[in-house]
PDB file of N, CA, C and O in Angstrom:
ATOM      1  N   UNK A   1     -12.590 137.560-120.365  1.00  0.00           N
ATOM      2  CA  UNK A   1     -13.275 137.840-119.111  1.00  0.00           C
ATOM      3  C   UNK A   1     -12.346 138.671-118.249  1.00  0.00           C
ATOM      4  O   UNK A   1     -11.381 138.151-117.688  1.00  0.00           O
ATOM      5  N   UNK A   2     -12.627 139.944-118.142  1.00  0.00           N
ATOM      6  CA  UNK A   2     -11.779 140.814-117.337  1.00  0.00           C
ATOM      7  C   UNK A   2     -12.472 141.234-116.057  1.00  0.00           C
ATOM      8  O   UNK A   2     -11.874 141.910-115.221  1.00  0.00           O
ATOM      9  N   UNK A   3     -13.699 140.850-115.898  1.00  0.00           N
ATOM     10  CA  UNK A   3     -14.426 141.216-114.697  1.00  0.00           C
ATOM     11  C   UNK A   3     -15.039 139.976-114.068  1.00  0.00           C
ATOM     12  O   UNK A   3     -15.056 138.900-114.666  1.00  0.00           O
ATOM     13  N   UNK A   4     -15.537 140.144-112.863  1.00  0.00           N
ATOM     14  CA  UNK A   4     -16.178 139.018-112.198  1.00  0.00           C
ATOM     15  C   UNK A   4     -17.445 138.619-112.936  1.00  0.00           C
ATOM     16  O   UNK A   4     -18.092 139.438-113.589  1.00  0.00           O
ATOM     17  N   UNK A   5     -17.777 137.357-112.817  1.00  0.00           N
ATOM     18  CA  UNK A   5     -19.028 136.880-113.396  1.00  0.00           C
ATOM     19  C   UNK A   5     -20.200 137.478-112.624  1.00  0.00           C
ATOM     20  O   UNK A   5     -20.126 137.673-111.411  1.00  0.00           O
ATOM     21  N   UNK A   6     -21.269 137.764-113.337  1.00  0.00           N
ATOM     22  CA  UNK A   6     -22.483 138.186-112.654  1.00  0.00           C
ATOM     23  C   UNK A   6     -23.062 136.959-111.948  1.00  0.00           C
ATOM     24  O   UNK A   6     -22.657 135.828-112.217  1.00  0.00           O
ATOM     25  N   UNK A   7     -23.987 137.189-111.067  1.00  0.00           N
ATOM     26  CA  UNK A   7     -24.627 136.073-110.361  1.00  0.00           C
ATOM     27  C   UNK A   7     -25.292 135.144-111.366  1.00  0.00           C
ATOM     28  O   UNK A   7     -25.222 133.922-111.228  1.00  0.00           O
ATOM     29  N   UNK A   8     -25.932 135.715-112.370  1.00  0.00           N
ATOM     30  CA  UNK A   8     -26.603 134.910-113.392  1.00  0.00           C
ATOM     31  C   UNK A   8     -25.591 134.080-114.188  1.00  0.00           C
ATOM     32  O   UNK A   8     -25.810 132.891-114.420  1.00  0.00           O
ATOM     33  N   UNK A   9     -24.490 134.698-114.603  1.00  0.00           N
ATOM     34  CA  UNK A   9     -23.457 133.986-115.354  1.00  0.00           C
ATOM     35  C   UNK A   9     -22.837 132.863-114.517  1.00  0.00           C
ATOM     36  O   UNK A   9     -22.591 131.764-115.014  1.00  0.00           O
ATOM     37  N   UNK A  10     -22.594 133.159-113.249  1.00  0.00           N
ATOM     38  CA  UNK A  10     -22.007 132.162-112.354  1.00  0.00           C
ATOM     39  C   UNK A  10     -22.951 130.960-112.223  1.00  0.00           C
ATOM     40  O   UNK A  10     -22.509 129.812-112.275  1.00  0.00           O
ATOM     41  N   UNK A  11     -24.245 131.230-112.054  1.00  0.00           N
ATOM     42  CA  UNK A  11     -25.232 130.156-111.918  1.00  0.00           C
ATOM     43  C   UNK A  11     -25.310 129.331-113.203  1.00  0.00           C
ATOM     44  O   UNK A  11     -25.412 128.106-113.152  1.00  0.00           O
ATOM     45  N   UNK A  12     -25.263 130.007-114.356  1.00  0.00           N
ATOM     46  CA  UNK A  12     -25.290 129.295-115.633  1.00  0.00           C
ATOM     47  C   UNK A  12     -24.077 128.378-115.777  1.00  0.00           C
ATOM     48  O   UNK A  12     -24.205 127.244-116.237  1.00  0.00           O
ATOM     49  N   UNK A  13     -22.908 128.868-115.386  1.00  0.00           N
ATOM     50  CA  UNK A  13     -21.696 128.059-115.461  1.00  0.00           C
ATOM     51  C   UNK A  13     -21.779 126.866-114.509  1.00  0.00           C
ATOM     52  O   UNK A  13     -21.394 125.753-114.867  1.00  0.00           O
ATOM     53  N   UNK A  14     -22.280 127.102-113.302  1.00  0.00           N
ATOM     54  CA  UNK A  14     -22.460 126.001-112.344  1.00  0.00           C
ATOM     55  C   UNK A  14     -23.409 124.941-112.909  1.00  0.00           C
ATOM     56  O   UNK A  14     -23.169 123.743-112.761  1.00  0.00           O
ATOM     57  N   UNK A  15     -24.476 125.385-113.550  1.00  0.00           N
ATOM     58  CA  UNK A  15     -25.448 124.454-114.129  1.00  0.00           C
ATOM     59  C   UNK A  15     -24.818 123.622-115.243  1.00  0.00           C
ATOM     60  O   UNK A  15     -25.041 122.414-115.321  1.00  0.00           O
ATOM     61  N   UNK A  16     -24.036 124.265-116.097  1.00  0.00           N
ATOM     62  CA  UNK A  16     -23.370 123.548-117.176  1.00  0.00           C
ATOM     63  C   UNK A  16     -22.354 122.552-116.627  1.00  0.00           C
ATOM     64  O   UNK A  16     -22.261 121.425-117.114  1.00  0.00           O
ATOM     65  N   UNK A  17     -21.601 122.961-115.625  1.00  0.00           N
ATOM     66  CA  UNK A  17     -20.630 122.046-115.015  1.00  0.00           C
ATOM     67  C   UNK A  17     -21.338 120.877-114.335  1.00  0.00           C
ATOM     68  O   UNK A  17     -20.887 119.735-114.427  1.00  0.00           O
ATOM     69  N   UNK A  18     -22.438 121.161-113.660  1.00  0.00           N
ATOM     70  CA  UNK A  18     -23.192 120.098-112.989  1.00  0.00           C
ATOM     71  C   UNK A  18     -23.661 119.066-114.008  1.00  0.00           C
ATOM     72  O   UNK A  18     -23.599 117.862-113.756  1.00  0.00           O
ATOM     73  N   UNK A  19     -24.124 119.537-115.149  1.00  0.00           N
ATOM     74  CA  UNK A  19     -24.579 118.634-116.201  1.00  0.00           C
ATOM     75  C   UNK A  19     -23.411 117.797-116.743  1.00  0.00           C
ATOM     76  O   UNK A  19     -23.535 116.589-116.947  1.00  0.00           O
ATOM     77  N   UNK A  20     -22.287 118.465-116.968  1.00  0.00           N
ATOM     78  CA  UNK A  20     -21.125 117.780-117.538  1.00  0.00           C
ATOM     79  C   UNK A  20     -20.501 116.784-116.570  1.00  0.00           C
ATOM     80  O   UNK A  20     -19.962 115.760-116.988  1.00  0.00           O
ATOM     81  N   UNK A  21     -20.575 117.083-115.277  1.00  0.00           N
ATOM     82  CA  UNK A  21     -19.910 116.248-114.275  1.00  0.00           C
ATOM     83  C   UNK A  21     -20.875 115.385-113.464  1.00  0.00           C
ATOM     84  O   UNK A  21     -20.503 114.835-112.428  1.00  0.00           O
ATOM     85  N   UNK A  22     -22.093 115.274-113.932  1.00  0.00           N
ATOM     86  CA  UNK A  22     -23.132 114.557-113.193  1.00  0.00           C
ATOM     87  C   UNK A  22     -22.686 113.156-112.779  1.00  0.00           C
ATOM     88  O   UNK A  22     -22.813 112.785-111.613  1.00  0.00           O
ATOM     89  N   UNK A  23     -22.171 112.389-113.716  1.00  0.00           N
ATOM     90  CA  UNK A  23     -21.741 111.017-113.426  1.00  0.00           C
ATOM     91  C   UNK A  23     -20.601 110.991-112.413  1.00  0.00           C
ATOM     92  O   UNK A  23     -20.577 110.138-111.525  1.00  0.00           O
ATOM     93  N   UNK A  24     -19.669 111.911-112.541  1.00  0.00           N
ATOM     94  CA  UNK A  24     -18.505 111.929-111.655  1.00  0.00           C
ATOM     95  C   UNK A  24     -18.866 112.300-110.225  1.00  0.00           C
ATOM     96  O   UNK A  24     -18.212 111.859-109.281  1.00  0.00           O
ATOM     97  N   UNK A  25     -19.906 113.109-110.067  1.00  0.00           N
ATOM     98  CA  UNK A  25     -20.244 113.602-108.728  1.00  0.00           C
ATOM     99  C   UNK A  25     -21.452 112.910-108.114  1.00  0.00           C
ATOM    100  O   UNK A  25     -21.878 113.275-107.018  1.00  0.00           O
ATOM    101  N   UNK A  26     -22.006 111.929-108.795  1.00  0.00           N
ATOM    102  CA  UNK A  26     -23.264 111.331-108.336  1.00  0.00           C
ATOM    103  C   UNK A  26     -23.156 110.675-106.960  1.00  0.00           C
ATOM    104  O   UNK A  26     -24.169 110.531-106.276  1.00  0.00           O
ATOM    105  N   UNK A  27     -21.973 110.279-106.544  1.00  0.00           N
ATOM    106  CA  UNK A  27     -21.820 109.625-105.249  1.00  0.00           C
ATOM    107  C   UNK A  27     -21.650 110.626-104.096  1.00  0.00           C
ATOM    108  O   UNK A  27     -21.640 110.239-102.928  1.00  0.00           O
ATOM    109  N   UNK A  28     -21.518 111.902-104.433  1.00  0.00           N
ATOM    110  CA  UNK A  28     -21.402 112.936-103.409  1.00  0.00           C
ATOM    111  C   UNK A  28     -22.788 113.395-102.970  1.00  0.00           C
ATOM    112  O   UNK A  28     -23.748 113.354-103.739  1.00  0.00           O
ATOM    113  N   UNK A  29     -22.867 113.828-101.733  1.00  0.00           N
ATOM    114  CA  UNK A  29     -24.130 114.389-101.256  1.00  0.00           C
ATOM    115  C   UNK A  29     -24.423 115.687-102.017  1.00  0.00           C
ATOM    116  O   UNK A  29     -23.527 116.278-102.619  1.00  0.00           O
ATOM    117  N   UNK A  30     -25.658 116.112-101.983  1.00  0.00           N
ATOM    118  CA  UNK A  30     -26.053 117.351-102.665  1.00  0.00           C
ATOM    119  C   UNK A  30     -25.231 118.528-102.162  1.00  0.00           C
ATOM    120  O   UNK A  30     -24.804 119.377-102.946  1.00  0.00           O
ATOM    121  N   UNK A  31     -25.012 118.577-100.863  1.00  0.00           N
ATOM    122  CA  UNK A  31     -24.234 119.672-100.283  1.00  0.00           C
ATOM    123  C   UNK A  31     -22.800 119.668-100.810  1.00  0.00           C
ATOM    124  O   UNK A  31     -22.261 120.719-101.158  1.00  0.00           O
ATOM    125  N   UNK A  32     -22.186 118.494-100.868  1.00  0.00           N
ATOM    126  CA  UNK A  32     -20.816 118.409-101.368  1.00  0.00           C
ATOM    127  C   UNK A  32     -20.743 118.705-102.866  1.00  0.00           C
ATOM    128  O   UNK A  32     -19.747 119.249-103.342  1.00  0.00           O
ATOM    129  N   UNK A  33     -21.776 118.353-103.597  1.00  0.00           N
ATOM    130  CA  UNK A  33     -21.824 118.695-105.021  1.00  0.00           C
ATOM    131  C   UNK A  33     -21.846 120.205-105.206  1.00  0.00           C
ATOM    132  O   UNK A  33     -21.153 120.741-106.071  1.00  0.00           O
ATOM    133  N   UNK A  34     -22.642 120.888-104.392  1.00  0.00           N
ATOM    134  CA  UNK A  34     -22.715 122.349-104.474  1.00  0.00           C
ATOM    135  C   UNK A  34     -21.370 122.982-104.134  1.00  0.00           C
ATOM    136  O   UNK A  34     -20.939 123.932-104.787  1.00  0.00           O
ATOM    137  N   UNK A  35     -20.715 122.453-103.114  1.00  0.00           N
ATOM    138  CA  UNK A  35     -19.397 122.963-102.724  1.00  0.00           C
ATOM    139  C   UNK A  35     -18.403 122.749-103.856  1.00  0.00           C
ATOM    140  O   UNK A  35     -17.639 123.653-104.194  1.00  0.00           O
ATOM    141  N   UNK A  36     -18.410 121.559-104.442  1.00  0.00           N
ATOM    142  CA  UNK A  36     -17.506 121.242-105.546  1.00  0.00           C
ATOM    143  C   UNK A  36     -17.726 122.173-106.725  1.00  0.00           C
ATOM    144  O   UNK A  36     -16.764 122.692-107.291  1.00  0.00           O
ATOM    145  N   UNK A  37     -18.971 122.391-107.101  1.00  0.00           N
ATOM    146  CA  UNK A  37     -19.270 123.272-108.232  1.00  0.00           C
ATOM    147  C   UNK A  37     -18.847 124.706-107.952  1.00  0.00           C
ATOM    148  O   UNK A  37     -18.309 125.376-108.833  1.00  0.00           O
ATOM    149  N   UNK A  38     -19.082 125.177-106.745  1.00  0.00           N
ATOM    150  CA  UNK A  38     -18.661 126.523-106.367  1.00  0.00           C
ATOM    151  C   UNK A  38     -17.143 126.650-106.448  1.00  0.00           C
ATOM    152  O   UNK A  38     -16.626 127.646-106.955  1.00  0.00           O
ATOM    153  N   UNK A  39     -16.435 125.651-105.953  1.00  0.00           N
ATOM    154  CA  UNK A  39     -14.973 125.652-106.015  1.00  0.00           C
ATOM    155  C   UNK A  39     -14.470 125.659-107.459  1.00  0.00           C
ATOM    156  O   UNK A  39     -13.518 126.370-107.783  1.00  0.00           O
ATOM    157  N   UNK A  40     -15.105 124.872-108.320  1.00  0.00           N
ATOM    158  CA  UNK A  40     -14.683 124.811-109.715  1.00  0.00           C
ATOM    159  C   UNK A  40     -14.889 126.146-110.433  1.00  0.00           C
ATOM    160  O   UNK A  40     -14.034 126.580-111.204  1.00  0.00           O
ATOM    161  N   UNK A  41     -16.010 126.782-110.177  1.00  0.00           N
ATOM    162  CA  UNK A  41     -16.283 128.086-110.805  1.00  0.00           C
ATOM    163  C   UNK A  41     -15.292 129.127-110.295  1.00  0.00           C
ATOM    164  O   UNK A  41     -14.775 129.927-111.075  1.00  0.00           O
ATOM    165  N   UNK A  42     -15.027 129.119-109.005  1.00  0.00           N
ATOM    166  CA  UNK A  42     -14.064 130.062-108.429  1.00  0.00           C
ATOM    167  C   UNK A  42     -12.668 129.826-109.002  1.00  0.00           C
ATOM    168  O   UNK A  42     -11.970 130.777-109.353  1.00  0.00           O
ATOM    169  N   UNK A  43     -12.266 128.572-109.097  1.00  0.00           N
ATOM    170  CA  UNK A  43     -10.960 128.241-109.665  1.00  0.00           C
ATOM    171  C   UNK A  43     -10.867 128.694-111.125  1.00  0.00           C
ATOM    172  O   UNK A  43      -9.836 129.203-111.562  1.00  0.00           O
ATOM    173  N   UNK A  44     -11.954 128.502-111.866  1.00  0.00           N
ATOM    174  CA  UNK A  44     -11.993 128.934-113.257  1.00  0.00           C
ATOM    175  C   UNK A  44     -11.806 130.444-113.366  1.00  0.00           C
ATOM    176  O   UNK A  44     -11.016 130.921-114.180  1.00  0.00           O
ATOM    177  N   UNK A  45     -12.539 131.193-112.539  1.00  0.00           N
ATOM    178  CA  UNK A  45     -12.419 132.648-112.551  1.00  0.00           C
ATOM    179  C   UNK A  45     -10.993 133.078-112.230  1.00  0.00           C
ATOM    180  O   UNK A  45     -10.438 133.950-112.898  1.00  0.00           O
ATOM    181  N   UNK A  46     -10.410 132.473-111.220  1.00  0.00           N
ATOM    182  CA  UNK A  46      -9.055 132.840-110.823  1.00  0.00           C
ATOM    183  C   UNK A  46      -8.046 132.515-111.911  1.00  0.00           C
ATOM    184  O   UNK A  46      -7.129 133.297-112.159  1.00  0.00           O
ATOM    185  N   UNK A  47      -8.205 131.367-112.563  1.00  0.00           N
ATOM    186  CA  UNK A  47      -7.284 130.990-113.636  1.00  0.00           C
ATOM    187  C   UNK A  47      -7.383 131.958-114.805  1.00  0.00           C
ATOM    188  O   UNK A  47      -6.368 132.340-115.386  1.00  0.00           O
ATOM    189  N   UNK A  48      -8.607 132.355-115.152  1.00  0.00           N
ATOM    190  CA  UNK A  48      -8.791 133.319-116.238  1.00  0.00           C
ATOM    191  C   UNK A  48      -8.096 134.635-115.907  1.00  0.00           C
ATOM    192  O   UNK A  48      -7.450 135.224-116.774  1.00  0.00           O
ATOM    193  N   UNK A  49      -8.218 135.105-114.665  1.00  0.00           N
ATOM    194  CA  UNK A  49      -7.556 136.347-114.252  1.00  0.00           C
ATOM    195  C   UNK A  49      -6.043 136.248-114.421  1.00  0.00           C
ATOM    196  O   UNK A  49      -5.407 137.160-114.950  1.00  0.00           O
ATOM    197  N   UNK A  50      -5.475 135.136-113.969  1.00  0.00           N
ATOM    198  CA  UNK A  50      -4.029 134.941-114.068  1.00  0.00           C
ATOM    199  C   UNK A  50      -3.584 134.917-115.528  1.00  0.00           C
ATOM    200  O   UNK A  50      -2.597 135.557-115.891  1.00  0.00           O
ATOM    201  N   UNK A  51      -4.311 134.181-116.360  1.00  0.00           N
ATOM    202  CA  UNK A  51      -3.947 134.097-117.766  1.00  0.00           C
ATOM    203  C   UNK A  51      -4.103 135.432-118.489  1.00  0.00           C
ATOM    204  O   UNK A  51      -3.300 135.764-119.360  1.00  0.00           O
ATOM    205  N   UNK A  52      -5.119 136.187-118.136  1.00  0.00           N
ATOM    206  CA  UNK A  52      -5.291 137.519-118.730  1.00  0.00           C
ATOM    207  C   UNK A  52      -4.126 138.426-118.371  1.00  0.00           C
ATOM    208  O   UNK A  52      -3.607 139.149-119.222  1.00  0.00           O
ATOM    209  N   UNK A  53      -3.710 138.386-117.092  1.00  0.00           N
ATOM    210  CA  UNK A  53      -2.564 139.204-116.668  1.00  0.00           C
ATOM    211  C   UNK A  53      -1.293 138.775-117.392  1.00  0.00           C
ATOM    212  O   UNK A  53      -0.515 139.619-117.835  1.00  0.00           O
ATOM    213  N   UNK A  54      -1.081 137.483-117.511  1.00  0.00           N
ATOM    214  CA  UNK A  54       0.112 136.980-118.199  1.00  0.00           C
ATOM    215  C   UNK A  54       0.109 137.404-119.666  1.00  0.00           C
ATOM    216  O   UNK A  54       1.145 137.777-120.215  1.00  0.00           O
ATOM    217  N   UNK A  55      -1.039 137.344-120.280  1.00  0.00           N
ATOM    218  CA  UNK A  55      -1.139 137.733-121.685  1.00  0.00           C
ATOM    219  C   UNK A  55      -0.872 139.215-121.862  1.00  0.00           C
ATOM    220  O   UNK A  55      -0.214 139.617-122.822  1.00  0.00           O
ATOM    221  N   UNK A  56      -1.376 140.033-120.946  1.00  0.00           N
ATOM    222  CA  UNK A  56      -1.140 141.492-121.025  1.00  0.00           C
ATOM    223  C   UNK A  56       0.341 141.782-120.927  1.00  0.00           C
ATOM    224  O   UNK A  56       0.857 142.623-121.663  1.00  0.00           O
ATOM    225  N   UNK A  57       1.036 141.097-120.027  1.00  0.00           N
ATOM    226  CA  UNK A  57       2.479 141.330-119.871  1.00  0.00           C
ATOM    227  C   UNK A  57       3.241 140.973-121.136  1.00  0.00           C
ATOM    228  O   UNK A  57       4.215 141.642-121.480  1.00  0.00           O
ATOM    229  N   UNK A  58       2.816 139.939-121.828  1.00  0.00           N
ATOM    230  CA  UNK A  58       3.503 139.504-123.047  1.00  0.00           C
ATOM    231  C   UNK A  58       3.189 140.422-124.223  1.00  0.00           C
ATOM    232  O   UNK A  58       3.912 140.416-125.219  1.00  0.00           O
ATOM    233  N   UNK A  59       2.126 141.208-124.122  1.00  0.00           N
ATOM    234  CA  UNK A  59       1.710 142.075-125.239  1.00  0.00           C
ATOM    235  C   UNK A  59       2.559 143.327-125.346  1.00  0.00           C
ATOM    236  O   UNK A  59       2.553 143.993-126.381  1.00  0.00           O
ATOM    237  N   UNK A  60       3.280 143.653-124.302  1.00  0.00           N
ATOM    238  CA  UNK A  60       4.081 144.914-124.340  1.00  0.00           C
ATOM    239  C   UNK A  60       5.346 144.750-125.089  1.00  0.00           C
ATOM    240  O   UNK A  60       6.119 145.701-125.211  1.00  0.00           O
TER     241      UNK A  60
END
């Protein structure tokens, strides 16, 4: 992943995470669940960017 997720891809990832974390987040309000999922997707994107950059540096 070298580019930002499309809106559709981001929504799909949020949906998959929501399904996987349903039990863990069930005590949170709907609004807080949405915030949590958005944060997780953003963190995932940022981590992928960092790892891609690190890998490129090691390839030289």
